[in-house]
MIDREN-811639 format. One line per field, with one value per residue (C-alpha): residue number from 0; residue in one letter; x, y, z. Coordinates in Angstrom, 1 decimal. Layout:
residues N
pavo	(NUM/...)
vopa	(A/...)
X	(X/...)
Y	(Y/...)
Z	(Z/...)
END
This chain:
residues 606
pavo	(0/1/2/3/4/5/6/7/8/9/10/11/12/13/14/15/16/17/18/19/20/21/22/23/24/25/26/27/28/29/30/31/32/33/34/35/36/37/38/39/40/41/42/43/44/45/46/47/48/49/50/51/52/53/54/55/56/57/58/59/60/61/62/63/64/65/66/67/68/69/70/71/72/73/74/75/76/77/78/79/80/81/82/83/84/85/86/87/88/89/90/91/92/93/94/95/96/97/98/99/100/101/102/103/104/105/106/107/108/109/110/111/112/113/114/115/116/117/118/119/120/121/122/123/124/125/126/127/128/129/130/131/132/133/134/135/136/137/138/139/140/141/142/143/144/145/146/147/148/149/150/151/152/153/154/155/156/157/158/159/160/161/162/163/164/165/166/167/168/169/170/171/172/173/174/175/176/177/178/179/180/181/182/183/184/185/186/187/188/189/190/191/192/193/194/195/196/197/198/199/200/201/202/203/204/205/206/207/208/209/210/211/212/213/214/215/216/217/218/219/220/221/222/223/224/225/226/227/228/229/230/231/232/233/234/235/236/237/238/239/240/241/242/243/244/245/246/247/248/249/250/251/252/253/254/255/256/257/258/259/260/261/262/263/264/265/266/267/268/269/270/271/272/273/274/275/276/277/278/279/280/281/282/283/284/285/286/287/288/289/290/291/292/293/294/295/296/297/298/299/300/301/302/303/304/305/306/307/308/309/310/311/312/313/314/315/316/317/318/319/320/321/322/323/324/325/326/327/328/329/330/331/332/333/334/335/336/337/338/339/340/341/342/343/344/345/346/347/348/349/350/351/352/353/354/355/356/357/358/359/360/361/362/363/364/365/366/367/368/369/370/371/372/373/374/375/376/377/378/379/380/381/382/383/384/385/386/387/388/389/390/391/392/393/394/395/396/397/398/399/400/401/402/403/404/405/406/407/408/409/410/411/412/413/414/415/416/417/418/419/420/421/422/423/424/425/426/427/428/429/430/431/432/433/434/435/436/437/438/439/440/441/442/443/444/445/446/447/448/449/450/451/452/453/454/455/456/457/458/459/460/461/462/463/464/465/466/467/468/469/470/471/472/473/474/475/476/477/478/479/480/481/482/483/484/485/486/487/488/489/490/491/492/493/494/495/496/497/498/499/500/501/502/503/504/505/506/507/508/509/510/511/512/513/514/515/516/517/518/519/520/521/522/523/524/525/526/527/528/529/530/531/532/533/534/535/536/537/538/539/540/541/542/543/544/545/546/547/548/549/550/551/552/553/554/555/556/557/558/559/560/561/562/563/564/565/566/567/568/569/570/571/572/573/574/575/576/577/578/579/580/581/582/583/584/585/586/587/588/589/590/591/592/593/594/595/596/597/598/599/600/601/602/603/604/605)
vopa	(M/T/A/L/D/T/L/R/Q/V/F/G/Y/P/A/F/R/G/P/Q/A/E/I/I/D/H/L/S/R/G/G/D/A/L/V/L/M/P/T/G/G/G/K/S/L/C/Y/Q/I/P/P/L/L/R/P/G/V/G/V/V/V/S/P/L/I/A/L/M/Q/D/Q/V/D/A/L/R/Q/A/G/V/R/A/A/F/L/N/S/S/L/D/Y/A/T/A/S/A/T/E/R/Q/L/L/A/G/T/L/D/L/I/Y/V/A/P/E/R/L/L/T/E/R/F/L/A/L/L/D/Q/M/N/A/A/G/N/I/V/L/F/A/I/D/E/A/H/C/V/S/Q/W/G/H/D/F/R/P/E/Y/I/Q/L/S/I/L/H/E/R/Y/P/A/V/P/R/I/A/L/T/A/T/A/D/E/L/T/R/R/E/I/L/L/R/L/G/L/D/K/A/R/I/F/I/S/S/F/D/R/P/N/I/R/Y/S/V/V/E/R/D/N/P/R/R/Q/L/L/D/F/L/A/T/H/E/N/A/A/G/I/V/Y/C/L/S/R/K/K/V/D/E/T/A/V/W/L/A/T/Q/G/I/T/A/L/A/Y/H/A/G/L/D/T/A/T/R/T/R/H/Q/Q/R/F/L/R/E/D/A/I/V/M/V/A/T/I/A/F/G/M/G/I/D/K/P/D/V/R/F/V/V/H/L/D/L/P/K/S/L/E/A/Y/Y/Q/E/T/G/R/A/G/R/D/G/E/P/A/E/A/W/M/T/Y/G/L/N/D/V/M/I/H/R/M/R/I/D/E/S/V/A/G/E/E/Q/K/R/I/E/R/G/K/L/D/A/L/L/A/W/C/E/T/A/E/C/R/R/T/R/L/L/A/Y/F/A/E/A/R/E/D/R/C/G/N/C/D/T/C/L/E/P/P/E/L/W/D/G/T/M/A/A/Q/K/A/L/S/A/I/L/R/T/G/Q/R/F/G/A/G/H/L/I/D/L/L/R/G/K/N/T/A/R/M/Q/Q/F/G/H/N/A/L/P/T/F/G/D/G/A/H/T/D/E/T/G/W/R/S/V/F/R/Q/M/L/A/G/G/L/L/H/A/D/A/E/A/Y/G/A/L/K/L/T/A/A/A/R/P/V/L/K/G/E/T/V/L/H/L/R/R/Q/I/I/K/P/H/Q/K/S/A/L/A/G/R/R/N/E/R/R/K/S/A/T/A/A/P/A/A/S/N/P/T/L/F/E/A/L/R/A/W/R/A/E/Q/A/K/T/Q/G/V/P/A/Y/V/I/L/H/D/K/T/L/H/E/L/A/A/R/T/P/T/N/Q/D/E/L/L/D/V/P/G/I/G/Q/A/K/A/E/R/Y/G/A/A/L/L/A/L/I/A/T)
X	(81.3/84.5/84.8/86.4/83.6/81.1/83.0/82.9/79.4/77.5/79.4/81.1/84.6/87.5/89.8/89.9/91.8/94.3/93.5/89.8/90.4/92.4/89.8/87.0/89.0/89.7/86.0/85.0/87.3/85.5/88.0/87.2/88.7/89.2/89.4/90.8/90.3/89.9/86.5/86.1/88.5/86.0/85.1/81.6/82.6/84.5/81.2/78.9/80.6/80.9/77.1/76.9/79.3/77.2/73.7/72.7/72.5/75.1/73.9/75.2/75.0/75.0/74.1/73.1/69.3/68.7/71.1/70.2/67.5/70.1/72.6/70.0/68.7/72.3/72.6/69.2/70.4/73.2/70.9/71.6/68.7/69.0/66.8/66.9/65.2/65.1/62.6/61.6/59.6/56.0/55.0/53.7/56.9/59.2/57.2/57.5/61.2/61.5/59.6/62.0/64.9/63.5/62.6/66.2/65.3/67.7/71.5/72.1/70.1/71.1/70.0/70.4/72.2/69.1/67.0/69.5/69.7/65.9/64.7/62.5/65.4/67.8/65.2/65.0/68.8/68.6/66.3/68.6/71.7/70.1/69.6/73.1/71.9/74.0/77.1/78.7/78.1/79.5/79.9/80.2/81.5/83.1/84.9/81.4/82.4/85.1/84.1/86.9/85.5/83.2/80.8/80.4/77.2/76.4/74.6/77.9/79.4/76.6/77.5/79.8/76.6/77.2/80.4/78.9/75.7/76.9/80.6/80.8/79.7/82.6/82.6/84.1/84.4/85.1/86.1/87.8/89.1/90.9/94.2/96.0/94.0/90.6/91.8/92.6/89.2/87.4/89.1/88.5/84.9/83.7/85.6/87.7/90.8/91.6/90.7/93.1/93.8/93.9/95.1/95.1/96.9/95.1/96.2/93.6/95.8/92.9/92.1/93.9/94.4/94.4/94.3/93.9/94.1/90.7/90.3/86.8/85.3/82.2/84.2/86.8/84.1/82.4/85.8/86.3/82.9/83.3/86.0/83.6/80.6/78.0/79.7/78.3/80.0/79.7/80.4/80.9/80.2/80.6/77.2/73.6/73.2/76.1/74.8/71.5/73.0/75.5/73.0/70.6/73.4/74.7/71.2/71.2/74.4/72.7/74.1/71.8/72.5/70.7/71.1/71.5/71.8/70.2/68.0/66.0/62.9/63.3/61.3/63.4/66.7/65.5/64.3/67.6/69.7/67.7/68.1/71.8/72.1/69.8/70.4/73.5/75.4/73.8/75.9/75.1/75.9/76.0/77.2/79.0/75.5/75.6/77.9/79.0/78.7/77.6/77.8/77.5/80.6/80.8/81.2/83.9/84.8/84.5/84.9/85.5/84.6/85.6/88.3/87.1/87.7/90.6/92.6/90.5/87.4/89.0/90.1/86.7/84.8/87.1/87.0/83.5/84.9/86.1/84.8/84.8/88.6/88.4/90.0/88.5/89.4/89.4/89.6/89.6/89.6/91.5/92.1/93.2/89.7/89.5/92.5/91.1/87.5/88.7/91.1/88.5/85.8/88.1/88.9/85.2/83.9/82.7/84.9/87.4/91.1/92.1/89.6/90.7/94.3/93.5/91.4/94.2/96.6/94.3/93.8/97.5/98.1/95.4/96.9/100.4/99.0/97.3/100.6/103.0/105.3/105.8/103.7/100.2/99.6/102.9/101.9/98.4/99.5/102.2/99.4/97.9/101.4/101.8/105.2/105.6/109.0/108.3/106.1/102.7/102.6/98.9/98.5/98.9/102.3/103.7/102.2/103.0/105.6/105.4/108.4/109.8/111.2/112.9/110.0/111.9/111.9/108.3/107.3/109.4/107.6/104.2/105.1/106.5/103.2/101.2/103.4/103.3/99.5/99.2/98.2/94.6/93.9/93.0/94.7/92.8/93.9/97.4/97.7/96.4/99.0/101.9/100.7/100.4/96.7/95.8/92.3/90.0/90.5/94.2/94.1/91.7/94.3/97.3/98.7/99.7/102.5/104.0/107.4/105.9/103.3/103.9/106.9/105.4/104.0/105.9/103.8/100.1/97.2/97.1/100.8/100.4/97.3/99.5/102.2/99.7/97.9/101.1/102.2/98.9/99.1/102.7/101.7/103.6/100.3/97.2/93.7/92.2/88.5/87.8/89.3/87.3/90.1/92.9/96.3/98.8/102.3/103.1/106.3/107.2/107.3/110.1/113.0/111.8/111.3/114.8/116.4/117.5/115.8/114.9/111.3/110.6/107.2/105.6/104.5/103.9/105.0/102.5/103.0/99.7/100.2/100.8/97.5/95.3/97.8/98.4/94.6/94.3/97.0/95.4/92.0/93.5/95.3/92.2/90.1/92.6/92.8/89.1/87.7/86.0/87.9/87.0/85.0/86.5/83.0/81.4/78.2/77.6/78.6/75.9/73.4/74.2/73.9/70.5/69.4/70.6/68.8/65.6/66.0/66.8/63.8/61.5/62.8/63.1/66.8/70.0/71.6/74.8/72.8/72.0/75.6/78.6/80.0/83.1/81.1/79.5/82.9/84.0/80.9/81.5/85.1/84.6/81.3/80.4/78.3/77.1/76.3/79.7/81.5/79.1/80.0/83.7/82.9/83.8/80.7/78.3/77.5/75.2/72.0/72.6/73.6/70.3/68.3/69.8/71.8/69.4/68.8/72.5/73.5/70.7/71.8/75.4/74.6/72.6)
Y	(121.1/119.7/118.0/121.1/123.3/120.9/121.0/124.8/125.4/122.6/122.1/125.4/124.2/125.9/122.8/119.1/117.5/114.7/112.1/113.2/114.6/111.5/109.1/111.0/111.0/107.2/106.4/108.7/106.7/103.5/102.2/100.4/101.8/100.9/104.1/104.2/107.7/108.8/110.0/113.6/113.2/113.7/110.2/111.1/113.6/110.8/109.1/112.1/114.1/111.5/111.2/115.0/115.0/112.9/111.6/108.7/107.8/106.8/103.9/104.2/101.0/101.9/100.0/103.2/103.2/105.6/108.2/108.1/110.8/113.3/112.4/112.9/116.2/117.5/116.7/118.3/121.5/121.6/121.2/117.6/115.3/112.6/110.0/106.8/103.4/101.4/99.8/103.1/104.1/103.2/101.5/104.6/106.6/103.8/103.3/107.0/106.9/103.9/105.8/108.7/106.3/104.9/108.4/109.6/112.4/111.4/111.9/109.7/106.9/105.5/102.0/99.5/96.2/94.2/96.2/96.2/92.4/91.9/90.7/93.8/96.2/94.1/94.1/97.9/98.0/95.7/98.3/101.2/99.3/98.4/102.1/102.9/105.0/103.7/105.8/103.9/101.7/103.0/100.6/102.6/101.2/98.4/96.9/95.4/92.7/91.4/88.3/89.2/92.7/93.9/95.5/92.4/92.5/89.1/90.9/92.7/89.4/89.1/92.5/90.7/90.3/93.9/92.9/89.7/91.3/94.7/94.2/97.5/99.8/101.1/100.4/102.2/100.7/103.1/102.7/104.7/101.6/98.6/96.9/94.8/91.7/93.5/95.3/91.9/90.5/93.5/93.1/89.4/89.3/92.2/91.0/94.2/92.3/95.0/97.9/100.7/101.3/104.8/105.1/108.5/109.2/107.7/110.6/112.7/115.4/117.3/114.3/114.1/110.5/109.7/106.5/106.5/103.7/102.9/103.9/105.3/105.3/107.3/110.0/110.0/110.3/113.1/115.0/114.5/115.7/118.8/119.9/119.5/121.5/122.3/119.9/116.9/113.5/109.8/107.4/103.8/100.9/97.2/96.0/97.3/97.2/99.5/101.8/102.2/102.6/105.2/107.3/107.3/108.3/111.1/112.5/112.7/114.7/117.3/116.1/115.6/111.9/109.4/105.6/103.7/100.0/97.1/96.2/99.4/99.5/101.0/104.1/104.9/104.4/106.6/109.3/109.3/109.3/112.2/114.2/113.6/114.7/117.7/119.2/120.6/119.3/115.8/113.0/109.6/106.6/103.6/100.2/99.9/99.6/103.4/105.5/104.0/106.7/109.4/112.7/115.1/117.2/118.8/115.7/117.1/113.8/110.0/108.2/104.4/103.2/99.7/98.4/98.1/94.9/96.0/99.0/99.1/99.3/102.0/104.0/103.9/104.7/107.6/108.9/110.1/113.0/116.2/115.5/119.3/119.4/121.3/120.0/116.9/114.2/110.4/109.4/105.8/104.2/100.9/98.3/94.8/93.4/94.6/92.4/89.3/89.7/90.1/87.2/85.0/86.1/84.9/81.6/80.9/81.8/79.1/80.6/78.4/78.4/80.5/83.3/83.0/83.4/86.6/88.0/87.3/89.1/92.1/92.2/92.0/95.0/97.0/96.1/97.0/100.4/100.9/100.2/102.0/104.7/105.9/108.5/107.0/108.5/107.1/103.6/103.9/104.9/102.2/99.6/100.8/100.6/104.4/105.7/108.8/109.9/112.6/112.6/114.2/116.4/115.8/112.6/111.8/110.0/113.1/115.6/113.6/111.0/108.0/106.7/103.2/101.2/97.8/95.7/92.4/91.7/92.6/90.4/87.5/87.9/87.8/84.8/83.0/83.6/82.2/79.0/78.5/78.7/76.1/78.6/78.3/81.9/85.3/88.6/89.7/86.8/87.0/90.7/90.0/87.3/89.5/92.4/90.1/90.4/87.6/87.1/84.1/82.9/83.2/81.1/78.6/77.6/78.0/80.7/82.9/80.3/80.6/82.3/84.9/86.0/89.7/89.7/92.7/94.7/97.8/98.1/99.1/97.4/99.9/99.2/95.4/95.6/97.6/94.9/92.1/94.1/94.7/91.1/90.0/92.6/91.5/87.9/86.6/85.5/83.8/84.0/80.6/80.8/77.3/78.0/81.1/83.5/81.8/83.3/80.9/81.4/81.3/80.3/84.0/84.2/81.7/84.0/86.7/84.2/82.9/86.3/85.8/89.0/92.4/93.5/97.2/98.4/101.8/104.0/107.6/108.6/111.0/112.0/112.6/116.4/116.6/115.0/118.0/120.3/117.7/117.3/121.1/121.2/118.3/120.0/123.3/121.4/119.4/122.6/124.2/121.1/120.7/124.2/125.5/128.2/131.7/133.6/136.8/138.4/136.3/138.4/137.8/134.1/133.6/135.4/133.2/130.1/131.3/131.8/128.4/126.7/128.3/127.2/123.6/123.5/124.8/122.2/119.3/118.7/118.8/122.2/121.1/120.1/123.8/125.1/123.8/125.7/126.2/128.0/130.2/131.1/132.1/134.2/136.0/136.6/137.7/139.5/139.2/142.1/140.6/137.3/136.9/137.4/134.9/132.3/132.7/131.3/127.6/125.5/127.7/126.6/128.0/126.4/127.5/131.0/131.3/129.8/131.6/134.4/137.3/136.3/135.8/139.1/141.0/139.4/140.2/143.8/144.5)
Z	(63.5/65.0/68.4/69.8/68.5/70.1/73.4/73.5/72.1/73.9/77.1/77.5/78.1/76.2/75.7/76.1/79.0/78.8/76.2/75.6/72.1/71.1/72.4/70.5/67.3/67.6/68.1/65.3/63.0/64.0/66.6/69.9/73.2/76.8/78.9/82.4/83.8/87.4/88.7/87.7/84.9/82.1/81.0/80.0/77.3/75.6/74.6/74.7/72.0/69.1/68.7/68.3/65.4/63.0/62.6/64.8/68.5/71.1/73.3/76.8/79.0/82.6/85.8/87.6/87.2/90.0/88.5/84.8/85.3/86.7/83.9/81.2/82.9/82.8/79.1/78.3/80.2/77.7/74.7/74.0/73.0/75.6/77.2/79.3/79.3/82.5/84.9/86.5/83.4/82.8/79.6/77.9/78.6/77.6/74.3/73.5/74.1/71.8/69.1/69.5/68.9/65.7/64.5/65.0/67.3/70.1/70.3/73.4/75.1/78.5/79.1/81.9/80.9/81.9/79.5/76.7/76.8/76.3/72.9/72.5/72.9/70.7/68.0/68.3/67.9/64.9/63.1/64.0/63.0/59.6/59.0/60.1/63.0/65.8/66.3/69.2/72.2/75.5/78.4/81.5/84.9/82.8/85.9/86.7/84.2/86.5/88.6/91.0/91.7/94.4/91.9/89.7/87.6/85.9/83.0/82.0/80.9/78.3/76.8/74.4/72.3/71.2/69.4/68.0/66.8/65.7/64.7/62.7/65.6/67.6/71.4/74.3/77.8/80.6/84.3/87.0/88.7/87.2/88.1/85.5/86.2/85.8/82.6/81.0/82.1/80.6/77.3/77.2/78.3/76.2/73.1/73.0/71.9/69.2/71.4/72.0/75.7/77.1/80.7/82.4/85.6/88.6/90.8/92.5/94.0/95.5/97.8/101.2/102.4/106.1/108.1/111.9/114.4/115.7/119.3/120.0/116.5/117.3/119.0/116.3/113.6/115.4/115.8/112.0/111.1/113.3/110.8/107.9/109.0/106.3/103.9/102.0/102.5/102.6/105.6/104.6/107.0/106.4/107.7/107.3/111.1/111.6/108.9/110.6/114.1/112.9/111.0/114.0/116.3/114.1/113.9/117.7/117.4/115.3/112.0/109.0/108.3/106.1/105.8/102.6/102.1/100.1/103.0/102.8/100.5/97.1/97.9/101.0/99.1/96.2/98.6/100.5/97.4/95.9/99.1/99.1/95.4/95.6/99.1/100.7/103.7/103.8/105.3/103.7/105.9/103.6/102.6/99.2/97.7/97.5/95.4/92.1/89.5/91.9/89.9/92.9/92.4/95.8/98.1/100.4/102.3/102.2/105.5/105.9/109.4/108.3/106.1/102.4/100.5/98.3/97.1/94.0/96.1/98.3/95.3/93.7/96.9/97.9/94.3/94.9/96.9/95.2/91.7/91.2/91.7/94.9/98.2/99.7/102.2/102.4/106.0/107.4/110.9/111.0/113.6/114.4/114.1/110.5/109.5/111.2/109.9/106.3/106.4/107.9/105.4/102.6/104.3/105.0/101.6/99.2/96.4/94.6/95.6/92.7/93.6/97.3/96.3/94.3/97.1/99.7/97.4/97.1/100.9/101.5/99.2/101.1/104.5/103.3/102.2/105.6/107.5/105.2/106.5/102.9/101.0/100.7/97.3/96.0/97.2/95.9/92.4/92.4/92.9/89.6/88.0/88.0/89.2/91.3/92.5/95.1/98.2/97.7/100.8/101.1/103.0/106.7/106.3/104.5/106.9/110.1/109.2/111.4/113.2/112.5/115.4/115.8/116.7/116.5/120.2/120.7/117.8/119.3/122.6/120.9/118.7/121.7/123.5/120.6/120.5/124.3/124.3/121.5/118.8/120.1/121.3/119.8/120.2/123.3/125.4/124.2/125.0/128.5/128.9/127.7/129.9/133.0/133.6/135.9/134.8/135.6/132.0/132.4/135.6/134.0/131.3/133.7/131.4/134.4/135.0/131.5/131.1/128.8/131.4/132.0/129.6/127.8/130.8/129.7/126.6/126.9/125.2/122.3/121.6/121.6/119.4/116.9/117.0/116.4/113.6/111.8/112.1/110.7/107.9/107.2/106.8/109.9/111.5/110.3/111.9/111.8/110.9/112.0/115.4/116.1/115.0/116.9/115.8/114.2/112.9/109.2/107.6/107.4/111.2/111.7/110.7/113.0/115.9/115.4/115.2/111.6/110.4/111.8/111.9/111.5/112.7/112.5/115.3/116.1/119.5/121.1/124.7/126.6/126.9/123.2/122.1/122.3/120.6/117.8/117.4/117.0/114.4/112.5/112.5/111.2/108.4/107.6/107.4/105.1/103.0/102.4/102.6/99.6/97.7/98.9/96.3/95.0/95.4/98.2/98.1/94.4/94.7/97.4/95.3/92.4/94.6/95.8/92.2/91.2/94.2/93.1/89.5/90.7/92.9/90.2/87.7/90.2/89.4/91.5/91.7/90.0/86.9/86.4/87.0/89.0/91.9/89.8/87.2/89.9/91.2/87.7/87.2/90.5/89.6/85.9/86.2/82.5/81.1/77.9/76.1/74.5/77.8/79.4/76.8/77.8/81.3/81.6/82.0/80.1/76.6/74.0/75.4/79.0/77.8/75.9/78.8/81.7/80.2/80.8/84.4/85.2/83.6/85.4/88.7/88.2/87.3/90.5)
END
């Protein structure tokens, strides 16, 4: 059976996408590969199909212990002989799985890196390799090998043992997120120096990107969620405390919200994750401890209440939305404090100077993206060395282009205020000084007598915070961690202060009476951008969803493991009347047709 036959009969898809066929052929010929493909792009099929083409097992290394069960359940639904080995299994179950491996009755085995590196499992691999029964090694979430990354896993560096111990077995490393530095590190640390690199477009056109200036974050979040009723989504926060407080507060607002972070006990984390995966309309409030490899296809939004650590982190986290290809939204609040906290975090870290330099560069790229007046998608793709010539029409800067203004004079006033106060104060005090607020603190330091006192009274606090934020983001200012965040000038500020260069800043002029109307237009656009597609036969679609929910409940698996929404839409539109027509529906392979065909055809006929 060919790869295409397997795709159609087992997984129910009519054709490969992008480089999938080429990757599978390369692996089948014994080659190694590094695959960079966006979330939802079909990475899994690249390593799931080769073990089905010839005798032997594919070994999939994945750090996602809590999700292996769902991944294996989905494969079993398609008729694939799959299993997993990790610390969640008792001894008897793990031993039975090991016996299946040795007996050659499995096509795919998912294993955590910690388990793979044990002498017991390596000895098992030795036996299988001696019999020629290992088809390939797949290293999923390969960016975990990067020591510069936010998802670094120490065990991943040791996975070079696969190449050293089993040099004849082809390997495939896969990730949705890797800049040039991370790619080089993956190739080096995993010994993939002869690997062929496959890079798909990083573009996720169904995701709308929006960044709003933080004003009243809870109100802003609630307004956003009001446009996503009955939808599943993720809200990311920087701290565990903020996660807990936000989840509790959302619950008081009538929203089904759950908390997830490393400080919760394992049972609570597992319970919350299972509810998110298996129920509809759950909002997960989480730190970055949640989300890597989430397979839930119908996540309609990802919110960042705090600035992520880098554009790679942002891309990966927002990529959890819209895996089904339907409209989704990535929405972030962003403020002056974010810039200062992240710069100070880097300065205060115990990392070496080289790592600090790299982290500063990544932060600078993220800040530039937040402040851009250009198309956000174009800038995001450019970061991953992918060119795009036209504006996307599906981000905030395309839909509501910000106005650029000559901020040179405002910047000069702010820089002068910093110098005249000895570069010893933070943004709050400097803004009060510029606006002429004669506070007790102002009098204490005699700053109410400075020439710059009240020099910026015509600009409100929000306006000044925007100026300081953009100067920090642009590298004109530095927040001194050792001086409690005091702002200091950098060399880049001198030409602006001396009038040798013009500084353009971004703003969006909104008159008070326009705010409610603009908010209404935004909400309408947001609803249209993220609304699920209307079913051609809504009554049948809902009946199919109800049938699927019952099947999922009976089997104890997420609903999408049975059939994706996209497949239900196709069923409702095509209304197949026999088994052959059923097999023509994308997402229904032979095993699912045999298992559910009679029930589906009967339901459609009623």
